[in-house]
N, C-alpha and C positions, 0 to 999 in steps of 0.2 A: 461941345465946349472943351472937353478933355483933349480932343484931337488938336484943337487950335492952340491950347496951352502947351501941349507937348511939342508941337511944331515950332512954336515961338521959342521954347527953351532950347531946342536943337539948333535953331538959327542963332541964338545968343552964344551958345557954346562954339559953334562954327566961326562966328565973327570974332570972338575973343581968342580962340586957340588955333584956328585954322584946321580943326579936326572935324571930319564929317561924321555925324551921328545919323544913322538910318532912322527916318521918321516912322514911329510905330503906327500901325493901322488901328490898334486898340490898346489903350493903356491898361496893362494887367497888373502892374505892381508899382504904385507911385513911390513907396519908400526906396525900392531898388533903383528907380530912375534918379533919385537924389544922390544915392551912393555912386551911381555910374557917372553922374555929372562931376562929382568931386574927383573921381578917378581920372576922368578925361582931362580936367584941369591939371592934375598931377602929371599925366602923360605929356601934356603940351610943354610943360616946363622941363621935361626930361626925355625927350624923344631920342636923343642921340646916345643915351646910356642903356646898358643892358638890364639894369634894375630900375624899379619904380619906387622911390621913397614913400610916396603916398600909399602904396600897397604894402610896403615892408612893415609899417607900423600897425597895420590893421589886425584886430583879433579875429576877423572873419577870414576863413580860408578862401583864397582866390587862385584860380588857374586861368591863364590866357591861352587860347587855341588859335592856330592859323586856319586858313580855309580848308586845309586837308584834315583838320581836327587833330592836329598834333600839338602837344603842349609846348608852348614857347616860353612860358614863365610860370613860376609857382612861388608864392610868398611864404615866409616862415610859418605862418599859421597853417598853411596847407601841408607843409612838411610835418608839423606837429600832429595834425589831425590824421593824416594817412600813415604816419610813422615811416616816411620815406624821405631821403635826402633829395635836394633839388635835382641832382644829376640823375636820379632814378625816375624823376617825373618828366623833366624837360627832354624833348625828342621822342617821346612815346605817345601812342594813342591810348584812348580809354580802355579798350579791350586788353591791351598789354599790361595795364596797371591794375585793373580791377577784375575780380573773378567773374562777375556777371555785370556787364555794363549796358545791357539792353535798355533798362529804364532810363539811364542817363542819355543814351543815344536818342531815345524817344523824345526826351525833353529838349535836346538840341534840335532835333528835326522840327519840332513845333515852333521853336523860336525862329529858326531859319525860314520856315515856310510862311510864318506870319509877319516876319520882318520886325518883330517886337519882343520886348522882354517877356519871358515865360517862366513861371515858378512851379516846380514840382514839389508838392508839400511833403510827401512821405516817400523818400527814396532810400533804398537799401543798397549799400555798396560794400563789398568785401574785398579788401586787399589780400592778395593770395597768401594763404596760411594764417590769416588773422580773423578775429571776430568781425561780423558784419557791423557796419556803422549805419545808424538811422539819421538821415539828414533831410534838410530842405535844400533844394538847389535852384538858384535863379540864374537863368541863361539870358545874357544880353548881347545882341549883335552890336559890334563896335567896328571902327575903321581906324586903327592906330598902328602904323608900321606893318609888321607881320601879323598882328593880332586881328582876328575877325570875330572872335567870341570871347566874352568875359563870363566866367562861371564863378558864382559865389556859393559856398557851402556853409551851412549852419547846423550844428549838432542839435537834435531834438530828442535825445534819449531821455532827458529829464521830464519833458512834457509827456512823452509817451508812457514813461514809467508812472507818472502821477495818474494819468487816465486809466492805465491798466490796473493800478492799485484800487482805484474807485470801482472799476467794473468787478474786480475780484472780490472786493468787500461786499458789494451788492449781491453777487452770486453766492458768496459764502453765507451771508445771512439767510438767503432763500434756501440754500442747501441745509443749513443747520436746522431750520424749522421743519423742512421736509423729513430729514433724518430722524429728528426727535419724534415726530408723529408716527413715522413708519416703525421706529424701534419699539415704541410703546404698543403698537398694534401687533407686532410680532411677539413681544415678550409675554403678553397676557395668555395666549393659547399655548405657548411653549410649556409652561408649567403643567397644564392639563394633559398635554401629550406625553410628557415624561412620566407623570404620575400614573396615567392609564397604562403605559408600557410596563411600569414596575408591578402594578396589580396583576396585569396579564401574565407576567413572568412567574408570579407565585402560583398561578393556576396551571402552569404547563409542567409536564413531567418528561417531555421529550427534549433532549439536548439540542437537536437541530432547530427546533422551534424557539428555544431560549436564545439561540444565536441571533435570530431575527429581532427579538425584543432588545437585545444588547445593541444592535445597530441603531434602532430607534432612539434608545437612551443616549447613545454616543453622539448621534447627529443633533439631538435636542440640546445636549450640553455644548456642542460646537456653536450652534446658533445662539445659545444664551451668552456665550463668551463674546461672539461678534456683536450682539446687541449691547452688551455692557461697554464694549469699546466705542460704539457709536454714541453712547450717552455720556461717556467720561468727559469729553471736552467741555461740557457745560458747567463744570466746576470752575469758579472764579479763582484766579491765581492767589496764592498765599505768599506775599513778598517778604524776603529777608536778604541780608547781604550775601551776595553770590560771587564766586570767582569762576569765570567762564572757563579758565584753563583747567581747573579741577574737574569740571564737567567733561571737557574734551578728553582728558587723560582717562577718565572712567569709561567713556564711550569707546575710545580707542582700544582699551583692554578687552572690552566685551566683544567688539566686532573682530578683533585680531584673534581671539580664542575661537570664534565661530568660523572664521575664514582665514586659516593660517597661511594660505598660499598668497594672500593679498598683502602687499607691503603698504603700510600706513605711515606716512611721514608727517611731521608736525613743524609748522613755521609760525611760532607765536610771537606776538608783540608784548614783551614783558612790561611795557609801560601802561598797559590797560589796567584801570583801577577796578576794584570790586564795585558792583552796582546792585540795586535792589530788583530782585526778580524771584520767580518761583523756580527753584532749582529742579524740582521733580518734573515740571512741565518742560523746561528747557532741555533737560536730559532726554526726555522721551522724544522731543522734536528733533534734536540733533541725532539721536540714535536711529530714528526712522530714516533720516536722509542718508546717513553713513551706511546703514545696512542696505538700503536701496542701491547705493553705489556699488557695494561689494557684491550684491546679487547680480547686478548688471554685468559685472566683470567676470563672473564665474563662467568658465568655458568659452569666453568670447575674445579674450586678450592674452597674448603670449606672456607679457610681463605686467600683470595687473598692479596698478598703483593708485592710492588715494592720498591726497594731501589735504591737511587741515590747516587753514591759514587764518590768523586773526590780525586785524589792523584797526586803528582809530580812524573813523570817518568824520569829517568836519562839515558843519553846516548842511545837514541832511534834512529833507522834508519827508516826514512820515505821517500818514493819516492827516494831511493838510496842516501839519504843525511843523514849524522850523525848529530843529534841534542843533545846538552848537556842537555837541559831541555825540557820536554814535559808535556802536560796535559793529564792525563789518567782519562776519565770519563766513569763510568760503570753504566748501567741500568740493574738491576738484578730483575727477577721476579720468583715466585715459581709456575708457570703454568705448563701445560702438556708438554712443549717443542715443538720444531719445527719438523714437520714430516720428516722422513728420505728421502722421495721422493723428497722434494724440498729444503733440507738443503743446497745443493751446488748451488742453483739457487735463493736464497731469495733476492739477490740484482738485479736480472734481472727485467726489466720492465714487468708489467702485470702478474707477478707470485705472487700468494697469496694462503695461506693455510686457509683462512677464507672465508666462503660463503658471497658473496656480496662485497668482497674486490676488490679494483682497482688494487692492485699490483704496486702502484707507490710510496707509502710512503717511503719504504727503498731505492728505486732507487734514489729518490730526496735527501734523507738524505746522501747517499753515494756520490752523485754528489757535494753537498754543501761542505761536508768534504774534498773531493778530491781537490776542488778549493782552500782550505786552506792548501794544501800540507799535509793533514792528512790521516788517515785510520780508517776504522771500522772493528772490528773483532767480531765474534760471536762464543760462546761455548754454546751448548745446550744439556741437558739430561733431562729426565722427572723429574720435581720438581725443576729445576734450569736452567734458560736461562739467559745468560749474554751477552749484547752488550757492547763492549768497544770501545770508541772513543779515538784515540790518535791524539793530535794536537801539533805541535811545538809551544813553547812559544816564539813568535817573538816579538821584540820590535823596529824594524826599517823597516817595510815594506814600499815599495814605494806606494804612494797614501794614506797613513794613515793620 
């Protein structure tokens, strides 16, 4: 039934426009076929011109490729999406435009081999020197002048972000319960171990043996401190009017004193209003992230730099709730980046890419931000790592 409908549709288009549409062997994306038919009507009215008004006005990014897979047309939405002008797109093949175009080539191969529209749901494309884009790409065989393939790109970062936040929230809740139980199990015998070591020390009269008891007491105290840090996030926030820039100036001063060789720059949006939050928790969260960045830069970068950036974000979805205004706080460094092996696990407890790291800094930061109904996102490539905190600008929280 679908094949008969699609064949009839192709026949109607050919009859009305004189343009040949390759009959799909299997209908894989009905919405895309409707878009394609509208495009083809636009092409028919404009075959003699170098631009296509029907595509120029679209919000969807569109590229047209010839049979050699060279770009012959790019609409303004594609220029905006890839941050490249039309002259840098037209006349080039995908590998010349994108850092890794193997997935895109694979999607084109499937569309050409099947003679039908094919959609790649999760495609990563990185324009050289820029962050990777997460897209869906629909490839449609067409026959319009020089164009043999029509590529539609849609940004899916927001959908992926919401799905990732939901997974992180579930994982965070499970981790929180595990950590709480584990911390209590460790805390109980620690007091007994420390007390027994103190009693034993009193009975010893040989200094070399007393050194051993001091090691036991010292390690018990270290574990006690670690357990207290594990249990700390479970305190609910105490809300009051908070100025995020005062927090950032304080954090900047602390980290600058600890790492004087790291240059810390500030780019603040002075229009950001005060909002209701727990300043102690936010200070600790930001301090953990900035200190992590400074530690990552130590001994790895010739000119270590950290930039603290604040902006107003509008119409942001956080914890499945739409907010008209939100704070976007970015901590950007020019270090080596996060290792691929732990990139998806950096917010898990006890996961660290640094020798001697506890793996708790980012876990605590995420917990504090989540308690404010916010989110932390991370983008990392060698030479640029950006942690972005999004917090709703709330002005009427209960308990504030």
